[in-house]
C-alpha positions in Angstrom: -21.8 17.6 -28.3 -22.9 14.9 -30.9 -24.6 11.8 -29.8 -22.4 8.7 -29.6 -24.7 5.9 -28.6 -22.0 3.2 -27.8 -20.2 5.4 -25.2 -23.3 5.1 -22.9 -22.5 1.5 -22.7 -18.9 1.9 -21.6 -18.1 0.7 -18.0 -16.8 1.6 -15.7 -18.5 5.1 -15.5 -15.3 6.7 -14.8 -13.9 5.5 -18.1 -16.9 6.7 -19.8 -16.5 10.2 -18.3 -12.7 10.1 -19.3 -13.7 9.3 -23.1 -16.4 12.2 -23.0 -14.0 14.8 -21.5 -11.3 13.7 -24.1 -13.8 14.0 -27.0 -15.0 17.4 -25.9 -11.3 18.6 -25.5 -10.4 17.3 -28.9 -13.3 18.9 -30.5 -12.6 22.2 -29.0 -8.9 22.0 -29.8 -9.7 21.1 -33.5 -12.1 23.9 -33.7 -9.6 26.5 -32.8 -6.5 25.1 -34.4 -7.9 23.8 -37.8 -8.2 26.5 -40.4 -11.6 27.4 -41.6 -12.9 25.7 -44.6 -13.7 28.1 -47.7 -15.2 27.0 -50.9 -12.3 27.9 -53.1 -9.2 28.9 -50.9 -8.9 25.8 -48.4 -8.0 22.3 -48.9 -7.9 20.2 -45.7 -6.4 16.9 -46.5 -5.9 13.9 -44.1 -4.7 10.4 -45.0 -4.8 7.0 -43.3 -2.5 4.2 -43.8 -5.1 1.5 -43.5 -2.5 -1.4 -43.9 -1.0 -0.3 -40.6 -4.2 0.9 -38.9 -4.0 -1.4 -36.0 -0.5 -3.1 -35.9 1.9 -2.9 -33.0 4.9 -1.7 -35.2 5.8 1.0 -32.7 5.2 -1.0 -29.6 2.5 1.0 -28.4 0.0 -1.9 -28.1 -3.2 -2.4 -30.2 -5.8 0.4 -30.3 -8.4 0.4 -27.7 -12.1 1.2 -27.9 -11.3 4.8 -26.6 -8.7 5.3 -29.4 -11.3 4.6 -31.9 -13.6 7.3 -30.5 -10.8 9.9 -31.0 -9.9 8.7 -34.5 -13.5 9.0 -35.4 -13.8 12.4 -34.0 -10.7 13.6 -35.8 -11.4 11.8 -39.1 -15.1 12.6 -39.5 -16.3 15.0 -36.8 -14.3 17.8 -38.2 -16.2 18.1 -41.5 -19.7 17.4 -40.1 
C-alpha cells in the first residue's frame, strides 16, 4: 500500500484503522472494476466540479479529512 504520511497522525487509532481499511478496500475494488488502460484503445476520463467541491448543496455535510483521503485515491491513485 502507498505511504500516506498524514494518516499516522490521525487520532483516535480506531479512526486511523478505519481509514486505512477503507483505502485498501477502495484500491482493491478500483483495481478489479476499472478497465485496464491500453496505449491506444482505452480512455479513462474523470471530471471534478471544483466549484461545488465542498459545498453542502445536498445536505450531506462538509467533507471530512477521511473523505479527502478517498477522493485522492480515487482521483490520483488509480493512475500511479
